[in-house]
All heavy atoms as an XYZ file, in Angstrom:
657
protein
N      -5.077      7.833     -9.528
C      -6.387      7.401     -9.096
C      -7.095      6.550    -10.137
O      -7.839      5.649     -9.785
C      -7.250      8.597     -8.742
C      -6.898      9.207     -7.414
O      -6.292      8.570     -6.572
N      -7.268     10.445     -7.221
N      -6.903      6.845    -11.407
C      -7.624      6.130    -12.450
C      -7.290      4.647    -12.491
O      -8.149      3.838    -12.819
C      -7.346      6.768    -13.811
C      -7.898      8.179    -13.985
C      -7.512      8.729    -15.346
C      -9.393      8.204    -13.806
N      -6.070      4.288    -12.158
C      -5.705      2.870    -12.211
C      -6.541      2.052    -11.241
O      -6.879      0.902    -11.516
C      -4.190      2.680    -11.959
C      -3.792      1.255    -12.321
C      -3.832      2.977    -10.520
C      -2.310      1.020    -12.335
N      -6.910      2.616    -10.111
C      -7.706      1.883     -9.128
C      -9.141      1.683     -9.578
O      -9.842      0.839     -9.042
C      -7.664      2.584     -7.773
C      -6.371      2.375     -7.049
C      -5.369      3.332     -7.106
C      -6.141      1.222     -6.322
C      -4.169      3.136     -6.444
C      -4.952      1.016     -5.663
C      -3.960      1.980     -5.726
N      -9.589      2.457    -10.534
C     -10.941      2.308    -11.056
C     -11.039      1.248    -12.142
O     -12.136      0.904    -12.569
C     -11.442      3.651    -11.609
C     -11.569      4.692    -10.513
O     -11.819      4.312     -9.353
O     -11.400      5.886    -10.816
N      -9.908      0.735    -12.576
C      -9.889     -0.269    -13.642
C     -10.169     -1.644    -13.041
O      -9.412     -2.123    -12.189
C      -8.531     -0.269    -14.330
C      -8.501     -1.107    -15.587
O      -9.241     -2.117    -15.664
O      -7.739     -0.752    -16.492
N     -11.239     -2.320    -13.449
C     -11.583     -3.623    -12.865
C     -10.580     -4.726    -13.210
O     -10.624     -5.801    -12.621
C     -12.959     -3.927    -13.455
C     -13.034     -3.115    -14.689
C     -12.199     -1.895    -14.450
N      -9.662     -4.461    -14.117
C      -8.634     -5.454    -14.474
C      -7.458     -5.449    -13.514
O      -6.609     -6.329    -13.564
C      -8.129     -5.201    -15.896
C      -9.220     -5.337    -16.950
C      -8.727     -4.923    -18.291
N      -8.409     -3.487    -18.236
C      -7.785     -2.813    -19.195
N      -7.406     -3.418    -20.285
N      -7.542     -1.525    -19.061
N      -7.396     -4.470    -12.616
C      -6.272     -4.360    -11.684
C      -6.294     -5.528    -10.709
O      -7.217     -5.675     -9.913
C      -6.343     -3.039    -10.910
C      -5.233     -2.816     -9.885
C      -3.883     -2.694    -10.571
C      -5.519     -1.583     -9.057
N      -5.285     -6.364    -10.780
C      -5.162     -7.520     -9.883
C      -3.891     -7.447     -9.038
O      -3.878     -7.852     -7.895
C      -5.136     -8.827    -10.688
C      -6.362     -9.055    -11.522
C      -7.463     -9.638    -10.657
N      -8.602     -9.999    -11.486
C      -9.757     -9.377    -11.463
N      -9.947     -8.393    -10.653
N     -10.752     -9.745    -12.238
N      -2.809     -6.946     -9.644
C      -1.518     -6.867     -8.965
C      -0.982     -5.450     -9.096
O      -0.973     -4.886    -10.187
C      -0.500     -7.854     -9.584
C      -1.007     -9.288     -9.457
C       0.863     -7.704     -8.915
C      -0.173    -10.291    -10.226
N      -0.531     -4.883     -7.978
C       0.067     -3.554     -7.984
C       1.452     -3.653     -7.363
O       1.593     -4.105     -6.230
C      -0.799     -2.570     -7.197
C      -0.273     -1.147     -7.085
C      -0.156     -0.495     -8.468
C      -1.162     -0.310     -6.181
N       2.464     -3.242     -8.121
C       3.844     -3.224     -7.633
C       4.320     -1.788     -7.554
O       4.342     -1.084     -8.561
C       4.766     -3.999     -8.582
O       4.398     -5.342     -8.661
N       4.690     -1.370     -6.367
C       5.296     -0.058     -6.163
C       6.751     -0.300     -5.796
O       7.048     -0.824     -4.717
C       4.568      0.707     -5.056
C       3.079      0.954     -5.298
C       2.458      1.651     -4.096
C       2.857      1.766     -6.560
N       7.643      0.041     -6.705
C       9.052     -0.305     -6.561
C       9.909      0.942     -6.732
O       9.748      1.684     -7.709
C       9.456     -1.380     -7.586
C       8.623     -2.640     -7.365
C      10.944     -1.703     -7.501
C       8.785     -3.700     -8.426
N      10.822      1.130     -5.783
C      11.823      2.190     -5.845
C      11.187      3.567     -6.040
O      11.419      4.231     -7.056
C      12.840      1.899     -6.946
C      14.089      2.765     -6.800
O      14.403      3.161     -5.662
O      14.719      3.066     -7.824
N      10.381      3.975     -5.084
C       9.769      5.294     -5.169
C       9.638      5.921     -3.794
O       9.811      5.277     -2.772
C       8.403      5.230     -5.863
C       7.330      4.332     -5.231
C       6.473      5.105     -4.272
C       6.488      3.744     -6.331
N       9.336      7.204     -3.796
C       9.128      7.973     -2.573
C       7.639      8.237     -2.421
O       7.001      8.748     -3.340
C       9.875      9.308     -2.662
C       9.570     10.284     -1.555
C      10.234      9.927     -0.258
O      11.415      9.608     -0.248
N       9.497      9.959      0.828
N       7.072      7.866     -1.279
C       5.672      8.179     -0.982
C       5.632      9.319      0.024
O       6.209      9.229      1.107
C       4.953      6.972     -0.371
C       4.564      5.842     -1.302
C       3.890      4.731     -0.511
C       3.658      6.322     -2.417
N       4.938     10.370     -0.332
C       4.744     11.485      0.580
C       3.418     11.299      1.307
O       2.629     10.426      0.972
C       4.796     12.812     -0.193
C       6.161     13.054     -0.797
C       6.402     12.769     -2.132
C       7.199     13.523     -0.014
C       7.661     12.962     -2.683
C       8.467     13.718     -0.554
C       8.691     13.442     -1.894
O       9.936     13.613     -2.430
N       3.156     12.137      2.301
C       1.972     11.978      3.137
C       0.686     11.967      2.312
O      -0.191     11.145      2.529
C       1.923     13.084      4.190
C       0.961     12.796      5.306
C       1.369     11.543      6.063
O       2.535     11.357      6.388
N       0.428     10.673      6.338
N       0.579     12.864      1.355
C      -0.609     12.918      0.513
C      -0.735     11.643     -0.322
O      -1.831     11.125     -0.510
C      -0.562     14.156     -0.390
C      -1.854     14.347     -1.142
O      -2.933     14.248     -0.573
N      -1.749     14.617     -2.436
N       0.404     11.138     -0.814
C       0.394      9.888     -1.585
C      -0.120      8.735     -0.727
O      -0.901      7.907     -1.181
C       1.804      9.531     -2.081
C       2.417     10.598     -2.951
O       1.672     11.253     -3.706
O       3.652     10.779     -2.870
N       0.346      8.682      0.518
C      -0.053      7.609      1.425
C      -1.549      7.676      1.722
O      -2.220      6.643      1.784
C       0.751      7.683      2.720
N      -2.080      8.876      1.872
C      -3.515      9.031      2.146
C      -4.347      8.547      0.959
O      -5.344      7.843      1.131
C      -3.835     10.485      2.461
N      -3.920      8.896     -0.242
C      -4.630      8.449     -1.447
C      -4.539      6.938     -1.583
O      -5.537      6.262     -1.843
C      -4.068      9.150     -2.698
C      -4.410     10.633     -2.667
C      -4.603      8.495     -3.973
C      -3.673     11.459     -3.703
N      -3.336      6.395     -1.391
C      -3.150      4.950     -1.505
C      -3.985      4.214     -0.458
O      -4.640      3.213     -0.770
C      -1.674      4.591     -1.366
C      -1.318      3.125     -1.504
C      -1.764      2.571     -2.856
C       0.181      2.934     -1.319
N      -3.997      4.704      0.766
C      -4.777      4.062      1.826
C      -6.261      4.053      1.475
O      -6.938      3.028      1.625
C      -4.547      4.786      3.153
N      -6.767      5.177      1.006
C      -8.185      5.259      0.641
C      -8.513      4.298     -0.503
O      -9.521      3.593     -0.458
C      -8.541      6.681      0.224
C      -9.973      6.826     -0.243
C     -10.271      8.197     -0.833
O      -9.427      9.100     -0.731
O     -11.357      8.333     -1.403
N      -7.662      4.268     -1.495
C      -7.912      3.403     -2.649
C      -7.792      1.923     -2.285
O      -8.547      1.096     -2.780
C      -6.974      3.756     -3.799
C      -7.275      5.104     -4.408
C      -8.718      5.119     -4.875
N      -9.009      6.316     -5.617
C      -9.897      6.384     -6.580
N     -10.599      5.336     -6.913
N     -10.115      7.515     -7.194
N      -6.855      1.572     -1.423
C      -6.727      0.181     -0.979
C      -7.948     -0.250     -0.177
O      -8.430     -1.379     -0.313
C      -5.463     -0.008     -0.147
C      -4.142      0.034     -0.899
C      -2.980     -0.012      0.077
C      -4.042     -1.094     -1.911
N      -8.440      0.639      0.660
C      -9.593      0.308      1.498
C     -10.832      0.023      0.672
O     -11.648     -0.813      1.050
C      -9.871      1.445      2.483
N     -10.960      0.691     -0.456
C     -12.178      0.571     -1.263
C     -12.029     -0.318     -2.486
O     -13.007     -0.535     -3.196
C     -12.634      1.966     -1.701
C     -12.992      2.827     -0.522
O     -13.684      2.380      0.383
N     -12.515      4.055     -0.503
N     -10.839     -0.834     -2.735
C     -10.617     -1.636     -3.926
C     -11.185     -3.035     -3.752
O     -11.069     -3.636     -2.682
C      -9.120     -1.711     -4.228
C      -8.845     -2.393     -5.528
O      -8.821     -3.616     -5.587
N      -8.662     -1.622     -6.578
N     -11.784     -3.571     -4.801
C     -12.384     -4.909     -4.732
C     -11.776     -5.889     -5.726
O     -12.235     -7.022     -5.827
C     -13.900     -4.833     -4.994
O     -14.116     -4.258     -6.281
C     -14.596     -4.004     -3.921
N     -10.744     -5.479     -6.464
C     -10.166     -6.373     -7.472
C      -8.711     -6.737     -7.196
O      -8.228     -7.734     -7.698
C     -10.249     -5.737     -8.876
O      -9.497     -4.518     -8.886
C     -11.687     -5.477     -9.267
N      -8.024     -5.955     -6.404
C      -6.596     -6.160     -6.154
C      -6.383     -7.398     -5.284
O      -6.981     -7.530     -4.221
C      -6.027     -4.925     -5.459
C      -4.521     -4.802     -5.350
C      -3.888     -4.693     -6.734
C      -4.162     -3.574     -4.533
N      -5.552     -8.329     -5.742
C      -5.264     -9.532     -4.966
C      -3.810     -9.587     -4.487
O      -3.486    -10.357     -3.589
C      -5.598    -10.824     -5.750
C      -7.090    -10.928     -5.997
C      -4.819    -10.916     -7.031
N      -2.941     -8.761     -5.076
C      -1.535     -8.770     -4.665
C      -0.985     -7.353     -4.654
O      -1.202     -6.583     -5.595
C      -0.699     -9.633     -5.601
C       0.756     -9.722     -5.202
C       1.564    -10.673     -6.064
O       0.990    -11.314     -6.969
O       2.772    -10.773     -5.824
N      -0.262     -7.014     -3.580
C       0.381     -5.714     -3.452
C       1.845     -5.931     -3.107
O       2.164     -6.678     -2.174
C      -0.299     -4.873     -2.366
C       0.337     -3.520     -2.061
C       0.277     -2.596     -3.275
C      -0.352     -2.871     -0.865
N       2.719     -5.278     -3.861
C       4.158     -5.376     -3.638
C       4.692     -3.979     -3.353
O       4.502     -3.067     -4.160
C       4.873     -5.967     -4.872
C       4.342     -7.368     -5.171
C       6.384     -5.966     -4.664
C       4.739     -7.902     -6.529
N       5.307     -3.811     -2.212
C       5.999     -2.572     -1.864
C       7.471     -2.916     -1.687
O       7.848     -3.593     -0.728
C       5.442     -1.969     -0.573
C       3.969     -1.588     -0.566
C       3.545     -1.109      0.804
C       3.686     -0.524     -1.604
N       8.298     -2.461     -2.618
C       9.720     -2.800     -2.595
C      10.542     -1.527     -2.760
O      10.320     -0.753     -3.688
C      10.042     -3.772     -3.723
C      11.498     -4.156     -3.805
C      11.756     -5.120     -4.952
O      10.864     -5.805     -5.414
N      12.980     -5.155     -5.399
N      11.468     -1.324     -1.850
C      12.345     -0.148     -1.872
C      11.539      1.142     -1.923
O      11.834      2.056     -2.689
C      13.322     -0.219     -3.059
O      14.137     -1.369     -2.971
N      10.512      1.206     -1.100
C       9.658      2.394     -1.018
C      10.125      3.230      0.174
O      10.324      2.710      1.266
C       8.174      1.996     -0.859
C       7.301      3.221     -0.660
C       7.718      1.210     -2.070
N      10.305      4.513     -0.062
C      10.717      5.430      0.997
C       9.490      6.229      1.436
O       8.811      6.823      0.611
C      11.812      6.360      0.470
C      13.093      5.612      0.135
C      14.093      6.483     -0.614
N      13.584      7.054     -1.866
C      13.484      6.402     -3.021
N      13.818      5.136     -3.105
N      13.035      7.013     -4.107
N       9.226      6.220      2.732
C       8.109      6.958      3.297
C       8.331      7.112      4.788
O       9.162      6.439      5.358
C       6.779      6.248      3.038
C       6.527      5.014      3.887
C       7.346      3.821      3.471
O       7.350      3.483      2.318
N       8.031      3.187      4.389
N       7.567      7.987      5.397
C       7.668      8.147      6.842
C       6.952      6.979      7.519
O       6.122      6.308      6.909
C       7.027      9.475      7.277
O       5.632      9.419      7.094
N       7.266      6.760      8.781
C       6.585      5.717      9.541
C       5.098      6.024      9.609
O       4.261      5.129      9.472
C       7.182      5.596     10.962
C       6.364      4.661     11.824
C       8.624      5.116     10.886
N       4.743      7.306      9.766
C       3.332      7.689      9.835
C       2.612      7.353      8.526
O       1.494      6.853      8.532
C       3.196      9.181     10.150
C       1.754      9.620     10.179
C       0.945      9.333     11.274
C       1.194     10.289      9.098
C      -0.385      9.711     11.299
C      -0.139     10.672      9.117
C      -0.912     10.383     10.218
O      -2.236     10.755     10.231
N       3.274      7.618      7.399
C       2.662      7.327      6.098
C       2.439      5.830      5.939
O       1.383      5.390      5.487
C       3.539      7.857      4.964
N       3.413      5.034      6.347
C       3.261      3.585      6.230
C       2.175      3.077      7.172
O       1.371      2.218      6.803
C       4.587      2.881      6.515
C       4.548      1.428      6.185
C       4.573      0.997      4.872
C       4.457      0.484      7.188
C       4.519     -0.348      4.562
C       4.413     -0.870      6.883
C       4.446     -1.282      5.564
N       2.126      3.642      8.359
C       1.078      3.282      9.319
C      -0.305      3.590      8.743
O      -1.243      2.812      8.906
C       1.302      4.046     10.624
C       0.394      3.568     11.726
O       0.387      2.350     11.999
O      -0.303      4.409     12.320
N      -0.424      4.699      8.060
C      -1.694      5.070      7.427
C      -2.082      4.056      6.350
O      -3.234      3.644      6.255
C      -1.574      6.468      6.825
C      -2.858      7.021      6.295
C      -2.703      8.457      5.835
O      -1.608      8.918      5.521
N      -3.797      9.175      5.791
N      -1.117      3.632      5.547
C      -1.378      2.633      4.508
C      -1.848      1.324      5.142
O      -2.811      0.711      4.689
C      -0.125      2.402      3.640
C       0.173      3.656      2.814
C      -0.303      1.196      2.735
C       1.536      3.650      2.156
N      -1.181      0.907      6.215
C      -1.558     -0.340      6.881
C      -2.915     -0.244      7.565
O      -3.780     -1.097      7.364
C      -0.504     -0.729      7.919
C       0.811     -1.282      7.416
C       1.741     -1.557      8.591
C       0.602     -2.539      6.614
N      -3.095      0.777      8.387
C      -4.291      0.864      9.234
C      -5.539      1.337      8.510
O      -6.635      0.874      8.813
C      -4.026      1.770     10.433
C      -3.055      1.128     11.395
O      -3.042     -0.077     11.558
N      -2.222      1.940     12.010
N      -5.385      2.245      7.586
C      -6.559      2.790      6.912
C      -6.812      2.137      5.558
O      -7.899      2.265      5.013
C      -6.414      4.299      6.749
C      -6.365      5.033      8.077
C      -6.147      6.519      7.919
O      -6.430      7.057      6.835
O      -5.668      7.132      8.879
N      -5.813      1.457      5.038
C      -5.971      0.840      3.732
C      -6.021     -0.665      3.762
O      -7.052     -1.279      3.488
N      -4.923     -1.271      4.155
C      -4.819     -2.728      4.072
C      -5.740     -3.456      5.034
O      -6.281     -4.507      4.702
C      -3.374     -3.170      4.280
C      -2.426     -2.806      3.141
C      -0.995     -3.158      3.509
C      -2.830     -3.504      1.859
N      -5.927     -2.932      6.222
C      -6.793     -3.617      7.185
C      -8.249     -3.633      6.745
O      -9.005     -4.503      7.145
C      -6.660     -2.990      8.568
C      -5.377     -3.363      9.256
C      -5.330     -2.880     10.687
O      -6.273     -2.303     11.202
N      -4.211     -3.118     11.344
N      -8.631     -2.695      5.905
C     -10.014     -2.628      5.432
C     -10.204     -3.351      4.101
O     -11.331     -3.588      3.697
C     -10.447     -1.175      5.304
C     -10.497     -0.470      6.645
C     -10.863      0.971      6.504
C     -10.844      1.638      7.882
N     -11.068      3.069      7.784
N      -9.109     -3.710      3.450
C      -9.200     -4.383      2.160
C      -9.510     -5.857      2.387
O      -8.900     -6.514      3.224
C      -7.881     -4.240      1.398
C      -7.946     -4.849      0.038
O      -7.976     -6.064     -0.109
N      -7.973     -4.012     -0.982
N     -10.461     -6.377      1.632
C     -10.869     -7.775      1.804
C     -10.442     -8.672      0.650
O     -10.747     -9.859      0.665
C     -12.397     -7.867      1.949
O     -12.999     -7.319      0.772
C     -12.883     -7.112      3.174
N      -9.728     -8.132     -0.319
C      -9.382     -8.936     -1.493
C      -7.902     -9.277     -1.620
O      -7.552    -10.236     -2.282
C      -9.827     -8.236     -2.797
O      -9.167     -6.975     -2.896
C     -11.331     -8.049     -2.813
N      -7.020     -8.506     -0.989
C      -5.588     -8.775     -1.105
C      -5.255    -10.052     -0.343
O      -5.526    -10.171      0.845
C      -4.740     -7.598     -0.588
C      -4.925     -6.393     -1.502
C      -3.262     -7.983     -0.525
C      -4.193     -5.150     -1.049
N      -4.680    -11.010     -1.059
C      -4.293    -12.274     -0.444
C      -2.781    -12.434     -0.366
O      -2.297    -13.329      0.317
C      -4.873    -13.471     -1.220
O      -4.413    -13.423     -2.569
C      -6.396    -13.449     -1.189
N      -2.047    -11.565     -1.055
C      -0.589    -11.654     -1.031
C      -0.010    -10.255     -0.901
O      -0.303     -9.378     -1.700
C      -0.073    -12.319     -2.292
C       1.405    -12.523     -2.261
C       1.867    -13.398     -3.379
N       3.313    -13.544     -3.277
C       4.031    -14.181     -4.138
N       3.462    -14.768     -5.167
N       5.324    -14.267     -3.997
N       0.825    -10.070      0.121
C       1.461     -8.791      0.389
C       2.958     -9.022      0.514
O       3.398     -9.838      1.314
C       0.912     -8.195      1.689
C       1.540     -6.907      2.182
C       1.318     -5.768      1.194
C       0.978     -6.534      3.548
N       3.723     -8.300     -0.289
C       5.181     -8.396     -0.247
C       5.749     -7.061      0.191
O       5.492     -6.037     -0.455
C       5.753     -8.774     -1.633
O       5.160     -9.998     -2.061
C       7.264     -8.921     -1.573
N       6.497     -7.058      1.282
C       7.154     -5.863      1.793
C       8.651     -6.146      1.841
O       9.075     -7.059      2.544
C       6.660     -5.531      3.200
C       5.153     -5.392      3.393
C       4.825     -5.233      4.867
C       4.627     -4.218      2.598
N       9.433     -5.373      1.094
C      10.877     -5.596      1.134
C      11.640     -4.289      0.996
O      11.222     -3.390      0.267
C      11.310     -6.577      0.042
O      11.045     -6.060     -1.230
N      12.713     -4.210      1.743
C      13.629     -3.079      1.685
C      12.903     -1.738      1.837
O      13.087     -0.827      1.049
C      14.424     -3.111      0.371
C      15.662     -2.231      0.442
O      16.190     -1.976      1.510
N      16.105     -1.761     -0.693
N      12.064     -1.651      2.869
C      11.328     -0.413      3.119
C      12.133      0.476      4.054
O      12.587      0.032      5.106
C       9.970     -0.716      3.743
C       9.031     -1.585      2.917
C       7.753     -1.849      3.685
C       8.735     -0.950      1.577
N      12.294      1.728      3.678
C      13.024      2.661      4.516
C      12.113      3.237      5.588
O      10.930      3.481      5.352
C      13.607      3.782      3.664
C      14.709      3.295      2.739
C      15.439      4.428      2.065
O      15.401      5.568      2.565
O      16.061      4.162      1.030
N      12.652      3.449      6.770
C      11.953      4.052      7.910
C      10.840      3.183      8.479
O       9.969      3.677      9.180
C      11.379      5.431      7.549
C      12.433      6.395      7.100
O      13.524      6.422      7.651
N      12.130      7.186      6.094
N      10.840      1.907      8.163
C       9.826      1.005      8.696
C      10.531     -0.175      9.341
O      11.389     -0.806      8.744
C       8.873      0.502      7.593
C       7.888     -0.495      8.133
C       8.162      1.678      6.947
N      10.159     -0.479     10.581
C      10.754     -1.625     11.253
C       9.679     -2.661     11.543
O       8.502     -2.458     11.275
C      11.483     -1.204     12.539
C      10.581     -0.461     13.503
O       9.336     -0.565     13.375
O      11.094      0.223     14.386
N      10.081     -3.778     12.084
C       9.153     -4.886     12.330
C       8.037     -4.505     13.288
O       6.900     -4.963     13.131
C       9.921     -6.093     12.861
N       8.318     -3.653     14.274
C       7.279     -3.279     15.231
C       6.171     -2.453     14.562
O       5.009     -2.549     14.934
C       7.866     -2.520     16.412
O       8.430     -1.291     15.990
N       6.529     -1.648     13.583
C       5.520     -0.881     12.857
C       4.602     -1.818     12.077
O       3.384     -1.644     12.072
C       6.198      0.108     11.885
O       7.045      0.980     12.621
C       5.165      0.924     11.116
N       5.190     -2.792     11.433
C       4.404     -3.750     10.649
C       3.535     -4.597     11.560
O       2.359     -4.832     11.277
C       5.322     -4.627      9.779
C       6.025     -3.747      8.738
C       4.531     -5.725      9.096
C       7.114     -4.427      7.988
N       4.103     -5.044     12.699
C       3.331     -5.870     13.631
C       2.184     -5.085     14.210
O       1.107     -5.572     14.397
C       4.240     -6.378     14.737
């Protein structure tokens, strides 16, 4: 949580990790309220479809500062979920 409070945070890369439901809820909340992040990279992240949906719908859709989003090699997520 502390990293999201740092006004220097511009780019966040989450690479090769497992996100659990609680992690997704925290990430979604922090993304929704963050005002400094301009780039988010999710690469080789393992999570449930519900967790990813929470990140997209409750976090990214409410964020007004991210201008670049990279999604690659995500497990359990297909194009219809992202769309």
